[in-house]
KOLBA-538289 format. One record per atom (N, C-alpha, C): residue number from 1; atom name; x, y, z. Coordinates in Angstrom, 2 decimals. Atoms other than C-alpha are relative to their C-alpha. Example, Ala and Ser with C-alpha at 12.3 -4.5 7.8 and 13.67 -1.06 7.14 Angstrom:
2
+------+------+---------+---------+---------+
: resi : name :       u :       v :       w :
+------+------+---------+---------+---------+
:    1 :    N :    0.89 :   -1.19 :    0.00 :
:    1 :   CA :   12.30 :   -4.50 :    7.80 :
:    1 :    C :    0.90 :    1.20 :    0.00 :
:    2 :    N :   -0.82 :   -1.19 :   -0.06 :
:    2 :   CA :   13.67 :   -1.06 :    7.14 :
:    2 :    C :   -0.77 :    1.09 :    0.73 :
+------+------+---------+---------+---------+
# end
This chain:
108
+------+------+---------+---------+---------+
: resi : name :       u :       v :       w :
+------+------+---------+---------+---------+
:    1 :    N :   -0.18 :    1.38 :    0.23 :
:    1 :   CA :   60.77 :  -95.38 :   88.37 :
:    1 :    C :   -1.33 :   -0.80 :    0.01 :
:    2 :    N :    1.15 :    0.52 :   -0.28 :
:    2 :   CA :   57.61 :  -96.47 :   89.75 :
:    2 :    C :   -1.03 :    0.32 :   -1.23 :
:    3 :    N :    0.77 :   -0.34 :    1.11 :
:    3 :   CA :   55.84 :  -94.58 :   86.92 :
:    3 :    C :    0.32 :   -0.78 :   -1.24 :
:    4 :    N :   -0.45 :    0.71 :    1.16 :
:    4 :   CA :   57.86 :  -96.29 :   84.33 :
:    4 :    C :   -0.44 :   -1.53 :    0.06 :
:    5 :    N :    0.57 :    1.45 :   -0.21 :
:    5 :   CA :   56.99 :  -99.87 :   85.75 :
:    5 :    C :   -1.39 :    0.01 :   -0.16 :
:    6 :    N :    1.45 :   -0.08 :    0.06 :
:    6 :   CA :   53.48 :  -98.78 :   85.98 :
:    6 :    C :   -0.36 :    0.01 :   -1.51 :
:    7 :    N :    0.25 :   -0.19 :    1.35 :
:    7 :   CA :   53.56 :  -97.75 :   82.29 :
:    7 :    C :    0.32 :   -1.36 :   -0.76 :
:    8 :    N :   -0.23 :    1.10 :    0.63 :
:    8 :   CA :   55.16 : -100.93 :   81.31 :
:    8 :    C :   -1.07 :   -1.13 :    0.11 :
:    9 :    N :    0.92 :    1.03 :   -0.34 :
:    9 :   CA :   52.64 : -103.05 :   83.16 :
:    9 :    C :   -1.50 :    0.44 :   -0.81 :
:   10 :    N :    1.21 :   -0.35 :    0.75 :
:   10 :   CA :   49.75 : -100.98 :   81.48 :
:   10 :    C :    0.23 :   -0.41 :   -1.43 :
:   11 :    N :   -0.14 :    0.34 :    1.34 :
:   11 :   CA :   51.16 : -101.52 :   78.24 :
:   11 :    C :   -0.05 :   -1.53 :   -0.28 :
:   12 :    N :    0.08 :    1.43 :   -0.03 :
:   12 :   CA :   51.57 : -105.19 :   78.87 :
:   12 :    C :   -1.41 :   -0.47 :    0.08 :
:   13 :    N :    1.40 :    0.14 :   -0.13 :
:   13 :   CA :   48.00 : -105.25 :   80.00 :
:   13 :    C :   -0.70 :    0.19 :   -1.25 :
:   14 :    N :    0.47 :   -0.36 :    1.36 :
:   14 :   CA :   47.06 : -103.46 :   76.65 :
:   14 :    C :    0.14 :   -1.08 :   -0.96 :
:   15 :    N :   -0.49 :    1.08 :    1.00 :
:   15 :   CA :   49.02 : -106.06 :   74.64 :
:   15 :    C :   -0.86 :   -1.25 :    0.13 :
:   16 :    N :    0.78 :    1.21 :   -0.34 :
:   16 :   CA :   47.29 : -108.93 :   76.44 :
:   16 :    C :   -1.51 :    0.08 :   -0.45 :
:   17 :    N :    1.40 :   -0.17 :    0.44 :
:   17 :   CA :   43.78 : -107.48 :   75.69 :
:   17 :    C :    0.03 :   -0.06 :   -1.46 :
:   18 :    N :    0.08 :    0.11 :    1.33 :
:   18 :   CA :   44.70 : -106.96 :   72.15 :
:   18 :    C :    0.19 :   -1.42 :   -0.57 :
:   19 :    N :   -0.25 :    1.32 :    0.50 :
:   19 :   CA :   45.92 : -110.53 :   71.78 :
:   19 :    C :   -1.38 :   -0.80 :    0.24 :
:   20 :    N :    1.24 :    0.80 :   -0.26 :
:   20 :   CA :   42.68 : -111.76 :   73.41 :
:   20 :    C :   -0.99 :    0.35 :   -0.81 :
:   21 :    N :    0.89 :   -0.40 :    1.06 :
:   21 :   CA :   40.67 : -109.70 :   71.09 :
:   21 :    C :    0.20 :   -0.60 :   -1.22 :
:   22 :    N :   -0.25 :    0.58 :    1.27 :
:   22 :   CA :   42.46 : -110.93 :   68.16 :
:   22 :    C :   -0.28 :   -1.46 :   -0.03 :
:   23 :    N :    0.47 :    1.43 :    0.05 :
:   23 :   CA :   42.00 : -114.55 :   69.26 :
:   23 :    C :   -1.48 :   -0.18 :   -0.11 :
:   24 :    N :    1.47 :    0.11 :    0.06 :
:   24 :   CA :   38.31 : -113.98 :   69.71 :
:   24 :    C :   -0.44 :    0.17 :   -1.35 :
:   25 :    N :    0.38 :   -0.20 :    1.45 :
:   25 :   CA :   38.02 : -112.52 :   66.31 :
:   25 :    C :    0.40 :   -1.15 :   -0.91 :
:   26 :    N :   -0.51 :    1.17 :    0.84 :
:   26 :   CA :   40.05 : -115.28 :   64.76 :
:   26 :    C :   -0.95 :   -1.34 :    0.24 :
:   27 :    N :    0.96 :    1.03 :   -0.42 :
:   27 :   CA :   37.73 : -117.93 :   66.56 :
:   27 :    C :   -1.32 :    0.33 :   -0.60 :
:   28 :    N :    1.09 :   -0.34 :    0.48 :
:   28 :   CA :   34.76 : -116.19 :   65.46 :
:   28 :    C :   -0.07 :   -0.12 :   -1.63 :
:   29 :    N :   -0.20 :    0.23 :    1.59 :
:   29 :   CA :   36.01 : -116.08 :   61.78 :
:   29 :    C :    0.01 :   -1.33 :   -0.41 :
:   30 :    N :   -0.07 :    1.36 :    0.33 :
:   30 :   CA :   36.99 : -119.68 :   61.89 :
:   30 :    C :   -1.38 :   -0.75 :    0.21 :
:   31 :    N :    1.32 :    0.47 :   -0.31 :
:   31 :   CA :   33.55 : -120.63 :   63.39 :
:   31 :    C :   -0.86 :    0.22 :   -1.34 :
:   32 :    N :    0.78 :   -0.47 :    1.23 :
:   32 :   CA :   31.91 : -118.61 :   60.41 :
:   32 :    C :    0.43 :   -0.76 :   -1.06 :
:   33 :    N :   -0.46 :    0.71 :    1.12 :
:   33 :   CA :   34.05 : -120.17 :   57.92 :
:   33 :    C :   -0.36 :   -1.46 :   -0.06 :
:   34 :    N :    0.25 :    1.47 :   -0.08 :
:   34 :   CA :   33.48 : -123.74 :   59.20 :
:   34 :    C :   -1.51 :   -0.20 :   -0.29 :
:   35 :    N :    1.38 :    0.14 :    0.25 :
:   35 :   CA :   29.76 : -123.11 :   59.20 :
:   35 :    C :   -0.41 :    0.21 :   -1.47 :
:   36 :    N :    0.19 :   -0.21 :    1.49 :
:   36 :   CA :   29.83 : -121.78 :   55.61 :
:   36 :    C :    0.55 :   -1.13 :   -0.80 :
:   37 :    N :   -0.64 :    1.21 :    0.72 :
:   37 :   CA :   32.01 : -124.76 :   54.53 :
:   37 :    C :   -1.02 :   -1.15 :    0.12 :
:   38 :    N :    1.11 :    0.98 :   -0.24 :
:   38 :   CA :   29.35 : -127.12 :   56.11 :
:   38 :    C :   -1.12 :    0.23 :   -0.88 :
:   39 :    N :    1.16 :   -0.26 :    0.91 :
:   39 :   CA :   26.60 : -125.33 :   54.24 :
:   39 :    C :    0.16 :   -0.33 :   -1.39 :
:   40 :    N :   -0.41 :    0.32 :    1.28 :
:   40 :   CA :   28.52 : -125.64 :   51.05 :
:   40 :    C :   -0.08 :   -1.38 :   -0.37 :
:   41 :    N :    0.05 :    1.40 :    0.11 :
:   41 :   CA :   28.99 : -129.28 :   51.56 :
:   41 :    C :   -1.32 :   -0.61 :   -0.19 :
:   42 :    N :    1.61 :    0.55 :   -0.05 :
:   42 :   CA :   25.26 : -130.02 :   52.39 :
:   42 :    C :   -0.54 :    0.43 :   -1.32 :
:   43 :    N :    0.69 :   -0.36 :    1.38 :
:   43 :   CA :   24.22 : -127.94 :   49.21 :
:   43 :    C :    0.63 :   -0.83 :   -1.05 :
:   44 :    N :   -0.62 :    0.90 :    1.11 :
:   44 :   CA :   26.69 : -129.97 :   47.08 :
:   44 :    C :   -0.57 :   -1.32 :    0.01 :
:   45 :    N :    0.58 :    1.31 :    0.01 :
:   45 :   CA :   25.33 : -133.23 :   48.44 :
:   45 :    C :   -1.37 :   -0.03 :   -0.48 :
:   46 :    N :    1.42 :   -0.20 :    0.70 :
:   46 :   CA :   21.64 : -132.14 :   47.70 :
:   46 :    C :    0.10 :   -0.06 :   -1.47 :
:   47 :    N :   -0.06 :   -0.03 :    1.50 :
:   47 :   CA :   22.63 : -131.14 :   44.27 :
:   47 :    C :    0.49 :   -1.32 :   -0.62 :
:   48 :    N :   -0.42 :    1.31 :    0.51 :
:   48 :   CA :   24.58 : -134.33 :   43.75 :
:   48 :    C :   -1.14 :   -1.09 :    0.02 :
:   49 :    N :    1.07 :    0.88 :   -0.22 :
:   49 :   CA :   21.60 : -136.35 :   44.96 :
:   49 :    C :   -1.15 :    0.33 :   -0.97 :
:   50 :    N :    1.04 :   -0.23 :    1.02 :
:   50 :   CA :   19.05 : -134.46 :   42.70 :
:   50 :    C :    0.62 :   -0.40 :   -1.49 :
:   51 :    N :   -0.53 :    0.46 :    1.42 :
:   51 :   CA :   21.44 : -135.06 :   39.58 :
:   51 :    C :   -0.09 :   -1.47 :   -0.05 :
:   52 :    N :    0.10 :    1.52 :    0.11 :
:   52 :   CA :   21.69 : -138.77 :   40.54 :
:   52 :    C :   -1.39 :   -0.59 :   -0.25 :
:   53 :    N :    1.32 :    0.38 :    0.23 :
:   53 :   CA :   18.01 : -138.98 :   40.69 :
:   53 :    C :   -0.50 :    0.33 :   -1.44 :
:   54 :    N :    0.34 :   -0.45 :    1.30 :
:   54 :   CA :   17.57 : -137.17 :   37.53 :
:   54 :    C :    0.58 :   -1.08 :   -0.94 :
:   55 :    N :   -0.58 :    0.95 :    0.91 :
:   55 :   CA :   19.99 : -139.56 :   35.73 :
:   55 :    C :   -0.68 :   -1.29 :    0.18 :
:   56 :    N :    0.62 :    1.17 :   -0.07 :
:   56 :   CA :   18.32 : -142.51 :   37.19 :
:   56 :    C :   -1.44 :   -0.14 :   -0.57 :
:   57 :    N :    1.27 :   -0.07 :    0.66 :
:   57 :   CA :   14.93 : -141.45 :   36.03 :
:   57 :    C :    0.20 :    0.03 :   -1.55 :
:   58 :    N :   -0.29 :   -0.01 :    1.42 :
:   58 :   CA :   16.31 : -140.87 :   32.60 :
:   58 :    C :    0.34 :   -1.26 :   -0.46 :
:   59 :    N :   -0.44 :    1.23 :    0.18 :
:   59 :   CA :   17.86 : -144.25 :   32.65 :
:   59 :    C :   -1.17 :   -0.90 :   -0.03 :
:   60 :    N :    1.10 :    0.92 :    0.00 :
:   60 :   CA :   14.70 : -145.95 :   33.71 :
:   60 :    C :   -1.01 :    0.30 :   -1.17 :
:   61 :    N :    0.80 :   -0.22 :    1.05 :
:   61 :   CA :   12.68 : -144.15 :   31.08 :
:   61 :    C :    0.49 :   -0.56 :   -1.29 :
:   62 :    N :   -0.67 :    0.51 :    1.06 :
:   62 :   CA :   15.19 : -145.05 :   28.37 :
:   62 :    C :   -0.10 :   -1.62 :   -0.04 :
:   63 :    N :    0.01 :    1.57 :   -0.09 :
:   63 :   CA :   15.34 : -148.77 :   29.65 :
:   63 :    C :   -1.50 :   -0.40 :   -0.29 :
:   64 :    N :    1.51 :    0.34 :    0.17 :
:   64 :   CA :   11.38 : -148.80 :   29.68 :
:   64 :    C :   -0.44 :    0.02 :   -1.59 :
:   65 :    N :    0.25 :   -0.02 :    1.54 :
:   65 :   CA :   11.26 : -147.54 :   25.94 :
:   65 :    C :    0.78 :   -1.18 :   -0.74 :
:   66 :    N :   -0.74 :    1.15 :    0.69 :
:   66 :   CA :   13.90 : -150.17 :   24.99 :
:   66 :    C :   -0.75 :   -1.28 :    0.13 :
:   67 :    N :    0.61 :    1.30 :   -0.28 :
:   67 :   CA :   12.13 : -152.86 :   26.72 :
:   67 :    C :   -1.45 :   -0.09 :   -0.76 :
:   68 :    N :    1.31 :   -0.02 :    0.60 :
:   68 :   CA :    8.77 : -151.85 :   25.09 :
:   68 :    C :    0.36 :   -0.29 :   -1.48 :
:   69 :    N :   -0.30 :    0.13 :    1.42 :
:   69 :   CA :   10.56 : -151.74 :   21.62 :
:   69 :    C :    0.37 :   -1.46 :   -0.22 :
:   70 :    N :   -0.28 :    1.32 :    0.28 :
:   70 :   CA :   12.04 : -155.25 :   22.12 :
:   70 :    C :   -1.17 :   -0.98 :    0.28 :
:   71 :    N :    1.28 :    0.87 :   -0.15 :
:   71 :   CA :    8.68 : -156.67 :   23.38 :
:   71 :    C :   -0.88 :    0.07 :   -1.38 :
:   72 :    N :    0.75 :   -0.16 :    1.39 :
:   72 :   CA :    6.97 : -155.10 :   20.12 :
:   72 :    C :    0.65 :   -0.78 :   -1.00 :
:   73 :    N :   -0.69 :    0.75 :    1.09 :
:   73 :   CA :    9.62 : -156.62 :   17.97 :
:   73 :    C :   -0.17 :   -1.40 :    0.16 :
:   74 :    N :    0.26 :    1.35 :   -0.20 :
:   74 :   CA :    9.28 : -159.98 :   19.63 :
:   74 :    C :   -1.48 :   -0.45 :   -0.38 :
:   75 :    N :    1.49 :    0.25 :    0.27 :
:   75 :   CA :    5.38 : -159.78 :   19.25 :
:   75 :    C :    0.09 :   -0.17 :   -1.66 :
:   76 :    N :   -0.03 :    0.00 :    1.53 :
:   76 :   CA :    5.99 : -158.91 :   15.48 :
:   76 :    C :    0.46 :   -1.39 :   -0.53 :
:   77 :    N :   -0.71 :    1.22 :    0.40 :
:   77 :   CA :    8.35 : -161.90 :   15.04 :
:   77 :    C :   -1.02 :   -1.16 :    0.37 :
:   78 :    N :    1.03 :    1.13 :   -0.35 :
:   78 :   CA :    5.82 : -164.27 :   16.97 :
:   78 :    C :   -1.13 :    0.05 :   -1.06 :
:   79 :    N :    1.16 :   -0.05 :    0.85 :
:   79 :   CA :    2.99 : -162.95 :   14.77 :
:   79 :    C :    0.39 :   -0.55 :   -1.56 :
:   80 :    N :   -0.51 :    0.51 :    1.38 :
:   80 :   CA :    5.06 : -163.62 :   11.56 :
:   80 :    C :    0.10 :   -1.53 :   -0.01 :
:   81 :    N :   -0.23 :    1.51 :   -0.20 :
:   81 :   CA :    5.99 : -167.10 :   12.79 :
:   81 :    C :   -1.41 :   -0.73 :    0.04 :
:   82 :    N :    1.21 :    0.75 :   -0.09 :
:   82 :   CA :    2.41 : -167.99 :   13.69 :
:   82 :    C :   -0.85 :    0.18 :   -1.41 :
:   83 :    N :    0.62 :   -0.05 :    1.44 :
:   83 :   CA :    1.10 : -166.51 :   10.28 :
:   83 :    C :    0.67 :   -0.99 :   -0.87 :
:   84 :    N :   -0.57 :    0.92 :    0.85 :
:   84 :   CA :    3.57 : -168.68 :    8.63 :
:   84 :    C :   -0.45 :   -1.38 :    0.27 :
:   85 :    N :    0.55 :    1.41 :   -0.25 :
:   85 :   CA :    2.50 : -171.76 :   10.51 :
:   85 :    C :   -1.42 :   -0.26 :   -0.49 :
:   86 :    N :    1.33 :    0.04 :    0.44 :
:   86 :   CA :   -1.08 : -170.94 :    9.78 :
:   86 :    C :   -0.18 :   -0.32 :   -1.35 :
:   87 :    N :   -0.06 :    0.07 :    1.44 :
:   87 :   CA :   -0.45 : -170.60 :    6.18 :
:   87 :    C :    0.56 :   -1.44 :   -0.46 :
:   88 :    N :   -0.52 :    1.36 :    0.23 :
:   88 :   CA :    1.61 : -173.86 :    6.13 :
:   88 :    C :   -1.02 :   -1.01 :    0.35 :
:   89 :    N :    0.93 :    1.00 :   -0.38 :
:   89 :   CA :   -1.04 : -175.80 :    7.93 :
:   89 :    C :   -1.27 :    0.08 :   -0.90 :
:   90 :    N :    1.30 :   -0.10 :    0.96 :
:   90 :   CA :   -3.86 : -174.41 :    5.62 :
:   90 :    C :    0.37 :   -0.64 :   -1.32 :
:   91 :    N :   -0.39 :    0.51 :    1.33 :
:   91 :   CA :   -1.65 : -175.36 :    2.64 :
:   91 :    C :    0.05 :   -1.48 :    0.13 :
:   92 :    N :    0.00 :    1.43 :   -0.35 :
:   92 :   CA :   -1.18 : -178.88 :    4.29 :
:   92 :    C :   -1.45 :   -0.62 :   -0.12 :
:   93 :    N :    1.36 :    0.44 :   -0.03 :
:   93 :   CA :   -4.87 : -179.25 :    4.82 :
:   93 :    C :   -0.63 :    0.01 :   -1.47 :
:   94 :    N :    0.72 :   -0.22 :    1.31 :
:   94 :   CA :   -5.87 : -178.08 :    1.30 :
:   94 :    C :    0.80 :   -1.09 :   -0.79 :
:   95 :    N :   -0.48 :    1.07 :    0.82 :
:   95 :   CA :   -3.22 : -180.58 :   -0.14 :
:   95 :    C :   -0.57 :   -1.37 :    0.39 :
:   96 :    N :    0.68 :    1.43 :   -0.41 :
:   96 :   CA :   -4.68 : -183.54 :    1.90 :
:   96 :    C :   -1.50 :    0.00 :   -0.56 :
:   97 :    N :    1.34 :    0.07 :    0.56 :
:   97 :   CA :   -8.21 : -182.50 :    0.87 :
:   97 :    C :   -0.04 :   -0.33 :   -1.48 :
:   98 :    N :   -0.02 :    0.41 :    1.42 :
:   98 :   CA :   -7.18 : -182.64 :   -2.82 :
:   98 :    C :    0.50 :   -1.36 :   -0.27 :
:   99 :    N :   -0.62 :    1.36 :    0.12 :
:   99 :   CA :   -5.14 : -185.89 :   -2.32 :
:   99 :    C :   -0.94 :   -0.98 :    0.36 :
:  100 :    N :    0.81 :    1.00 :   -0.38 :
:  100 :   CA :   -7.99 : -187.71 :   -0.70 :
:  100 :    C :   -1.04 :   -0.22 :   -1.09 :
:  101 :    N :    0.82 :    0.35 :    1.18 :
:  101 :   CA :  -10.24 : -189.65 :   -3.10 :
:  101 :    C :   -1.41 :    0.53 :    0.50 :
:  102 :    N :    1.42 :   -0.50 :   -0.41 :
:  102 :   CA :  -13.78 : -188.18 :   -3.21 :
:  102 :    C :   -0.89 :   -1.06 :   -0.34 :
:  103 :    N :    0.87 :    1.09 :    0.18 :
:  103 :   CA :  -16.78 : -190.20 :   -3.23 :
:  103 :    C :   -0.46 :   -0.13 :   -1.61 :
:  104 :    N :    0.30 :    0.10 :    1.43 :
:  104 :   CA :  -17.47 : -189.40 :   -7.01 :
:  104 :    C :    1.12 :   -0.78 :   -0.77 :
:  105 :    N :   -1.07 :    0.69 :    0.69 :
:  105 :   CA :  -14.11 : -190.98 :   -8.22 :
:  105 :    C :    0.02 :   -1.45 :    0.58 :
:  106 :    N :    0.05 :    1.34 :   -0.49 :
:  106 :   CA :  -14.56 : -194.07 :   -5.94 :
:  106 :    C :   -1.14 :   -0.74 :   -0.69 :
:  107 :    N :    1.11 :    0.63 :    0.55 :
:  107 :   CA :  -17.91 : -194.86 :   -7.54 :
:  107 :    C :    0.16 :   -0.23 :   -1.51 :
:  108 :    N :   -0.23 :    0.27 :    1.31 :
:  108 :   CA :  -16.65 : -194.85 :  -11.06 :
:  108 :    C :    0.81 :   -1.20 :   -0.34 :
+------+------+---------+---------+---------+
# end
């Protein structure tokens, strides 16, 4: 009977050791999985940041090109308006010079 009890105790001890080993393996596996998940999260963040920076750079480049195009269009309009004013002023001055009496006509 003593041997049977000892055998039961030995089996119980072996079962506890197996349970402890299983817990330790599960803990190590969980820690490894958490570390891998953290690494994946950080990699995803870095990639998202790179992508956001790329999008911002592209948007800034496009905005700069659009701004330059609008400035050039405004300059062209301004040049056209100034040219028209210049032509109108030149025509008015020419008209005034033609309308003013000259010394030749005043003496006759």
